[in-house]
N, C-alpha and C positions, 0 to 999 in steps of 0.2 A: 764761482763754484759751479761745478758740472751739474746739469739738470737732466741728463739722460738717464736711462734705466740703470746701467752698470756704474756704480760709484767706486768699486774697488779699483784702485789705480793700476795695479799690475794686470788684472783681468782685462780692464778697458784697453790698456796698451797692447796686450797680446791679441785681442780681437781686432784692434785697428791695424795691426801688422799682418794679419792673415791675407794671403793672396790666393789666386786660382790654383787649385790642386793641393793646397796646404791641408794639414790634418790637425784637428783640435780634439783632444780626448778629455771627456768629462767622466770621472770615475770615482769609485769609493776609495777609502784609505788602504785597502788591501791590494790595490792594483800595482803590479811591479813596474815602476817607472825607471827607465835607465838614468844613471847619474848625469849623463850629458844632455838630458832633456830639460827644457824649461818647465819648471813646476810651480804652480800657484796653488797654495793650500788655502782653501776657503773655510776649512773646518773650524767650528766653534767648540763643539763637543760631538759625541757619537750621533750620527744621523741628523746633524744640524750644520749647515742648512740641508733641507731635503733636495733630492735631485731635481724633481719636477720644477720647483720655482727657479732654480738656477738655470735650467734649460729654457724656461719661458723667458727669462731676462736675456739670455744670450741670443735667442732667436730674433729678438727685436733689434739687435745690433748688427746682424750679419745675414748674408745670403749663403745658404749651404747647397752643395751639389748633390750630396747623398748622405745617408745615415748608415753607419756600420754598427751592428749590434751582435753580441754573442748569441749563438743558438739558444743558450740556456734561458735568456730572457723570454724568447718566444715560447719555449717548451715548458718552463717552470715558473714564469712570472707574467701570466696574461694581463694582470692589471697594469703593470709597467709597460708592457707592449702596447696596450690600448692608449696609455698616456703619451707614449712616444708618437703614436699615429696622430693623436690630437694636436700635439705641440708642433709636429713637422708634417702637416697634411700634404699628401701628394708627393712627398719626397721619396725618391727611390731608396730602398732599404737593402743592404747587403748583410746577410747573416753569416757569421764566421764562428769557428770553434773558439771557445773561451781561451784556450791556450794562445791564440793569435790576437785576441781582442786586447 
């Protein structure tokens, strides 16, 4: 039995397969995901699991080069922006329009 942080088989495999320059998107249920993308649904019910614990678990398994966040998080959700800074300390952040995130 696996004893590391990530126990979800599909998520663990996806993280293990990430390479330099690859992108991992962690998003809510409303995010438009293209049909040809690999999708791993962790949802149990609305807002469960919460984003922060998922990111905290993921960051223990991988090294990230940068964080890309929608402008709206910085402008309209300062608590989440602070949490992202705490979870990914010192990581360069690129802010993009929501339409591109």
